[in-house]
C-alpha positions in Angstrom: 9.0 -38.4 -18.4 6.2 -35.9 -18.6 2.9 -36.5 -16.8 0.4 -38.3 -19.0 -3.3 -38.9 -18.4 -5.1 -41.9 -19.9 -8.8 -42.7 -19.5 -9.3 -45.6 -17.1 -12.4 -47.6 -18.0 -11.5 -50.3 -15.5 -11.6 -47.7 -12.7 -14.8 -46.2 -14.0 -16.5 -49.7 -14.0 -15.4 -50.2 -10.4 -16.5 -46.7 -9.4 -19.9 -47.2 -11.0 -20.3 -50.6 -9.3 -19.4 -49.1 -5.9 -21.7 -46.1 -6.4 -24.6 -48.5 -7.2 -24.0 -51.0 -4.4 -23.2 -48.5 -1.6 -25.0 -45.5 -0.3 -23.6 -43.1 -2.9 -27.0 -42.1 -4.2 -26.0 -38.5 -4.1 -23.2 -39.2 -6.6 -24.1 -38.6 -10.3 -22.3 -41.5 -11.9 -22.4 -40.0 -15.3 -20.5 -37.0 -13.9 -17.7 -39.0 -12.4 -14.7 -39.5 -14.8 -11.7 -41.8 -14.2 -8.2 -41.3 -15.4 -4.9 -43.0 -14.9 -1.8 -40.8 -14.6 1.6 -42.0 -15.6 4.8 -40.2 -14.6 3.6 -38.4 -11.4 6.3 -37.2 -9.0 3.9 -37.6 -6.0 5.5 -39.8 -3.3 2.8 -41.4 -1.2 -0.4 -40.9 -3.2 -2.2 -43.8 -4.8 -5.2 -41.8 -6.0 -6.8 -38.4 -5.8 -10.1 -36.8 -6.6 -10.5 -33.6 -8.5 -13.7 -31.5 -8.3 -15.0 -29.1 -11.0 -15.3 -26.1 -8.7 -18.2 -23.7 -8.6 -16.4 -20.8 -10.3 -15.6 -23.0 -13.3 -19.1 -24.3 -13.4 -20.4 -20.7 -13.5 -17.9 -19.4 -16.0 -18.3 -22.3 -18.4 -22.0 -22.8 -17.7 -21.5 -26.5 -17.0 -22.7 -28.8 -14.2 -20.5 -30.1 -11.4 -18.3 -33.1 -12.1 -15.5 -35.1 -10.4 -12.4 -36.9 -11.7 -10.9 -39.8 -9.9 -7.2 -40.0 -10.8 -5.3 -43.2 -10.0 -1.5 -43.0 -10.2 -0.5 -46.0 -12.4 2.8 -46.6 -10.7 1.1 -47.4 -7.4 -2.5 -48.2 -8.1 -1.9 -50.8 -10.8 0.3 -52.9 -8.3 -2.5 -53.1 -5.7 -4.6 -56.2 -5.0 -8.2 -56.0 -6.1 -9.3 -55.5 -2.5 -7.0 -52.5 -2.2 -8.2 -51.0 -5.5 -11.7 -51.3 -4.3 -10.8 -49.6 -1.0 -9.0 -46.9 -2.8 -12.0 -46.0 -5.0 -14.3 -46.1 -2.0 -12.0 -43.7 -0.3 -12.0 -41.3 -3.2 -15.8 -41.5 -3.6 -16.2 -40.7 0.1 -14.7 -37.3 -0.5 -17.7 -36.3 -2.6 -20.2 -34.4 -0.4 -24.0 -35.0 -0.4 -24.6 -31.9 -2.5 -22.5 -33.0 -5.4 -21.6 -29.4 -6.3 -17.9 -29.6 -6.9 -16.6 -29.4 -3.3 -14.9 -32.0 -1.1 -15.4 -33.7 2.2 -12.2 -33.6 4.3 -10.4 -36.6 5.8 -11.2 -35.4 9.4 -14.6 -36.5 10.4 -15.6 -38.0 7.0 -12.9 -40.1 5.3 -10.9 -42.3 7.6 -9.4 -45.8 7.4 -12.1 -47.0 9.8 -14.9 -45.6 7.6 -13.4 -47.0 4.4 -13.1 -50.4 6.1 -16.8 -50.2 7.2 -17.9 -49.2 3.7 -15.7 -51.9 2.1 -17.3 -54.7 4.3 -20.7 -53.5 3.3 -19.7 -53.4 -0.3 -18.5 -57.0 -0.2 -21.6 -58.1 1.6 -23.9 -56.5 -1.0 -21.7 -57.9 -3.8 -22.0 -61.4 -2.4 -25.8 -61.1 -1.9 -26.4 -60.0 -5.5 -24.3 -62.7 -7.0 -25.6 -65.6 -4.9 
């Protein structure tokens, strides 16, 4: 089966909520797009983030943007908690400058950091609903 991409409005809603509730003020929500891929051959990946690199921005005279891609075969089977952690993880790769680049895992995006951000997200979510 060839790789297919489908818009993922459920992931976009989650990403927007996380951006709003956590310290992702550097992330331009309107420039974060979310897609679900079906048919990926990737083995261990649940999701990935793609940046619109500087050279493309210059060549096409467009601003920076990011795409969160969730691999349907794995992401859709996750619990809501794990979906939230996955999206937090991907958003953590976006650097403060929001210019199309990425933050690496080492020093920025770790399981411990994701857990810390997730706990804060849940705390803020509870506070706003109660």
